[in-house]
C-alpha positions in Angstrom: 0.0 0.0 0.0 1.2 3.5 -0.9 1.6 5.1 2.6 2.6 8.5 1.4 0.5 11.1 3.3 -0.8 8.5 5.8 1.8 9.5 8.4 0.7 13.1 8.3 -2.9 12.2 9.5 -3.5 13.2 13.1 -5.0 10.7 15.4 -8.6 11.7 16.2 -10.2 12.1 19.6 -13.1 9.8 20.4 -15.5 12.6 19.6 -13.8 13.3 16.2 -13.7 9.8 15.0 -16.2 8.8 12.4 -18.4 5.9 13.2 -18.2 2.7 11.1 -21.5 3.6 9.4 -20.2 7.1 8.5 -17.0 5.6 7.1 -18.9 3.1 5.0 -21.0 6.0 3.5 -17.8 7.8 2.7 -16.2 4.9 0.8 -16.3 5.7 -3.0 -18.1 3.1 -5.1 -14.9 2.8 -7.2 -13.1 1.1 -4.3 -15.3 -2.0 -4.6 -17.4 -3.8 -2.0 -16.2 -3.2 1.6 -15.4 -6.3 3.5 -13.6 -5.1 6.6 -12.6 -2.1 8.6 -9.5 -2.0 10.8 -8.5 0.6 13.5 -5.0 1.0 15.1 -4.2 2.4 18.5 -0.5 3.1 17.6 1.3 3.8 14.4 -1.0 5.5 11.9 -3.8 5.7 14.5 -5.4 8.5 12.5 -6.4 6.3 9.6 -8.7 3.4 9.1 -7.8 0.5 6.9 -10.6 -0.4 4.6 -10.5 -3.9 3.0 -12.5 -4.1 -0.2 -12.9 -6.5 -3.1 -10.3 -4.3 -4.9 -7.6 -4.3 -2.2 -6.7 -2.3 0.9 -7.2 1.4 1.3 -6.5 4.0 4.1 -9.1 6.6 5.0 -8.8 9.6 7.4 -10.6 8.5 10.6 -11.9 12.1 11.0 -12.9 13.1 7.5 -13.4 9.9 5.6 -11.0 11.1 2.9 -9.0 8.4 1.1 -5.3 9.0 2.0 -3.6 5.8 0.9 -4.2 3.4 -1.9 -2.7 0.1 -3.2 0.6 0.6 -5.0 0.5 -1.9 -7.9 4.2 -1.7 -8.7 5.3 -2.4 -5.1 2.7 -5.2 -4.8 3.9 -6.7 -8.1 7.5 -6.6 -6.9 6.9 -8.2 -3.5 4.6 -10.7 -5.2 7.4 -11.7 -7.5 9.9 -12.0 -4.6 7.4 -14.1 -2.7 6.7 -16.4 -5.6 10.5 -16.8 -6.2 11.0 -17.7 -2.6 8.1 -20.1 -2.3 8.0 -21.9 -5.7 10.9 -20.4 -7.7 8.5 -18.1 -9.6 7.2 -21.1 -11.5 3.7 -19.6 -12.0 1.2 -22.2 -13.1 3.8 -24.9 -12.3 4.1 -23.7 -8.7 3.4 -27.2 -7.3 6.7 -28.4 -8.9 8.5 -25.3 -7.8 7.2 -25.8 -4.2 8.4 -29.4 -4.3 11.9 -28.3 -5.4 12.2 -25.7 -2.6 10.9 -28.2 -0.2 13.5 -30.8 -1.1 16.2 -28.0 -0.9 14.9 -27.2 2.6 15.0 -30.8 3.6 18.6 -31.1 2.3 19.6 -28.0 4.1 18.1 -29.3 7.3 20.1 -32.6 6.9 23.3 -30.6 6.3 22.7 -28.5 9.4 22.1 -31.6 11.6 25.0 -33.5 10.2 27.2 -30.4 10.3 26.5 -30.1 14.0 27.8 -33.6 14.5 30.9 -32.8 12.4 31.5 -29.6 14.4 31.4 -31.4 17.7 35.0 -31.1 19.2 36.9 -34.3 19.8 38.1 -32.8 23.0 36.7 -29.9 25.0 40.0 -28.2 25.9 39.8 -24.5 25.8 42.1 -24.1 22.8 40.2 -26.7 20.7 36.8 -25.1 21.5 38.0 -21.6 20.8 39.1 -22.7 17.3 35.5 -23.5 16.3 33.5 -20.8 18.2 35.7 -17.7 17.7 37.1 -16.1 14.6 40.9 -16.3 14.3 43.4 -14.1 12.5 46.6 -15.0 10.6 45.3 -18.2 9.1 45.9 -19.6 5.6 43.0 -19.4 3.2 42.1 -23.0 3.7 42.3 -22.7 7.5 40.4 -19.4 7.4 37.5 -21.0 5.5 37.4 -23.8 7.9 37.4 -21.5 10.9 34.7 -19.2 9.5 32.5 -22.1 8.4 32.6 -23.6 11.9 32.1 -20.3 13.8 29.3 -19.1 11.6 27.7 -22.5 11.7 27.7 -23.0 15.5 26.3 -19.5 16.2 23.5 -19.8 13.7 22.7 -23.5 13.7 19.7 -23.4 16.1 17.7 -20.7 14.4 18.6 -22.1 11.0 17.3 -25.5 12.0 14.0 -23.9 13.0 13.8 -21.9 9.7 14.6 -25.0 7.6 12.2 -27.3 9.5 9.3 -24.9 9.3 10.2 -24.3 5.6 9.8 -28.1 5.0 6.4 -28.0 6.6 5.3 -25.0 4.6 6.6 -26.7 1.3 5.0 -30.1 2.1 1.6 -29.6 3.7 1.5 -33.3 4.5 4.4 -32.8 6.9 2.6 -30.0 8.6 -0.6 -32.0 8.7 1.2 -34.9 10.4 2.5 -32.5 13.1 -0.9 -30.9 13.5 -2.5 -34.4 14.0 0.2 -35.4 16.5 -0.3 -32.3 18.6 -4.0 -32.7 18.7 -3.6 -36.4 19.6 -1.4 -35.5 22.5 -4.0 -32.9 23.6 -6.8 -35.5 23.4 -4.9 -37.9 25.5 -4.5 -35.2 28.2 -8.2 -34.3 28.3 -11.0 -33.0 26.1 -10.7 -29.6 24.6 -13.4 -26.9 24.6 -15.0 -26.6 21.1 -15.3 -23.2 19.5 -19.0 -22.8 19.5 -21.4 -20.0 20.4 -25.1 -19.4 20.2 -26.1 -17.5 17.1 -28.8 -14.9 18.0 -31.9 -14.8 15.9 -32.0 -11.0 16.2 -30.3 -9.5 13.1 -31.4 -5.9 13.8 -28.7 -3.1 14.0 -29.5 -2.6 17.7 -26.6 -0.5 19.1 -25.1 -0.2 15.6 -21.6 -1.0 14.4 -20.2 2.0 16.3 -21.6 0.7 19.6 -20.2 -2.7 18.8 -16.8 -1.2 18.1 -16.8 0.5 21.5 -17.7 -2.8 23.2 -14.9 -4.6 21.4 -12.4 -1.9 22.4 -13.5 -2.1 26.0 -13.2 -5.9 26.0 -9.8 -6.1 24.3 -7.5 -4.4 26.7 -4.1 -3.4 25.2 -5.2 -3.8 21.6 -3.0 -2.4 18.9 -5.3 -3.3 16.0 -9.0 -4.2 15.8 -10.5 -5.5 12.6 -14.3 -5.7 12.1 -15.5 -8.1 9.5 -18.7 -6.6 8.1 -21.7 -8.9 8.6 -24.2 -10.0 6.0 -27.7 -8.6 6.4 -29.0 -11.9 7.8 -26.2 -12.5 10.2 -26.9 -12.0 13.9 -23.3 -11.6 15.1 -20.2 -9.5 14.2 -16.7 -10.9 14.3 -13.7 -8.8 15.5 -10.1 -9.7 15.1 -8.0 -8.4 18.1 -4.3 -8.0 17.7 -2.1 -7.0 20.6 1.2 -7.6 18.7 2.9 -6.5 15.6 0.6 -8.3 13.1 2.9 -11.3 12.8 2.4 -12.7 16.3 -0.5 -15.1 16.4 0.2 -15.7 20.1 -1.0 -12.1 20.7 -4.2 -12.4 18.6 -7.8 -13.3 19.5 -11.2 -13.5 18.0 -14.2 -11.7 19.6 -17.8 -12.4 18.5 -20.5 -10.0 19.6 -24.3 -10.2 19.2 -25.3 -7.7 16.5 -28.3 -6.4 18.3 -27.3 -6.3 22.0 -23.5 -6.3 21.9 -23.4 -9.4 24.1 -20.1 -11.3 24.0 -20.9 -14.6 22.4 -17.3 -15.8 22.2 -13.8 -14.7 23.0 -11.1 -17.0 21.7 -7.5 -16.0 22.5 -4.6 -17.9 21.0 -4.1 -20.1 24.1 -7.6 -21.5 23.9 -7.0 -22.9 20.4 -6.1 -26.6 20.1 -2.4 -27.4 20.3 -2.4 -28.4 16.6 -4.1 -25.1 15.5 -1.6 -23.1 17.6 1.3 -24.9 16.1 -0.1 -24.5 12.5 -0.7 -20.8 13.0 2.8 -20.2 14.3 4.7 -22.0 11.6 4.8 -19.2 9.0 5.7 -16.5 11.5 8.4 -18.6 13.2 9.8 -19.3 9.8 10.2 -15.5 9.2 11.1 -14.6 12.8 8.0 -12.3 13.0 6.6 -14.4 15.9 9.3 -12.9 18.2 8.8 -9.3 16.9 11.7 -7.1 15.6 14.3 -9.1 17.5 13.1 -12.4 15.9 13.2 -10.8 12.4 16.7 -9.5 13.0 17.9 -12.9 14.1 16.3 -14.6 11.1 17.9 -12.0 8.8 21.3 -12.4 10.3 21.4 -16.2 10.3 20.1 -16.2 6.7 23.0 -14.0 5.8 25.3 -16.4 7.7 23.9 -19.3 5.6 25.1 -17.5 2.5 28.6 -17.4 4.0 28.3 -21.0 5.0 27.9 -21.9 1.3 30.7 -19.4 0.4 33.2 -21.0 2.8 31.9 -24.6 2.4 32.2 -24.8 -1.4 36.0 -24.3 -1.5 36.5 -27.0 1.2 34.3 -29.4 -0.7 36.2 -28.6 -3.9 39.5 -29.4 -2.3 38.2 -32.7 -0.9 36.9 -33.6 -4.4 40.3 -32.9 -6.0 42.1 -35.0 -3.3 39.7 -37.8 -3.9 40.3 -37.8 -7.6 44.1 -37.7 -7.2 44.0 -40.6 -4.8 
């Protein structure tokens, strides 16, 4: 989304903020059918994100003016990068591309686990351990590659194993499904879980209105950073709110709130910890893979160890090449 101008919008006071109904009336027909409205308590609190059939838009929470629109060029760029990462940009042949990336993830996971075994010092004397956990100077090129490969490997192996393992599950849904079933089976053995059900009221009248429901949701969701209202159909007796207390990539800080459309009664409130173990695991996979689940620190670690993985290849290839030459000569 093109965010130019969004940062200049001042956050409104409660009296200045337009109600959901007023916002819906202000949405131009050209933006498509409105499906959701999202409010933020921090970072661009002066705008409301409007999800429509044509994309995401930002509107001034006080005036209803459109101040941010989808940027097709940026969206196309990141879409291409995502496609390249997930299925090698194979387009219609994405199932084949996803299989290739999955096999590569599995191979990388094997190399990480086997590399950890190879790294393990034969003796734990201080000098021996220092040679594989700290960078050293004054080494020959071959010894330098060996030292850097070991040091980078041991300091990044744990997060890289997590990234590779979750990548395998994302590439091969059957692997993720197996883990999902295993988690739920363990939970079933420890006791029955509470099903996610609620009584659907027959009253589909507006009652307190969407604005009143939003105020109820804000009061119920203490510490919220983002609240998303999914607009109900005319014959639906409840309204669903998504509550996010995190950064947007932290499922463990998200919850679902269901309110009766007419009265504002809380029909269901389902935080992350009330989900089944399998569902919690499944929701976390993607965000653990990218590091987002741990916020900015997690993303920083994921980025650094991904960079380290490049240098592992850079230092590992010369060593593999020398071993191949020695094998041919012998």
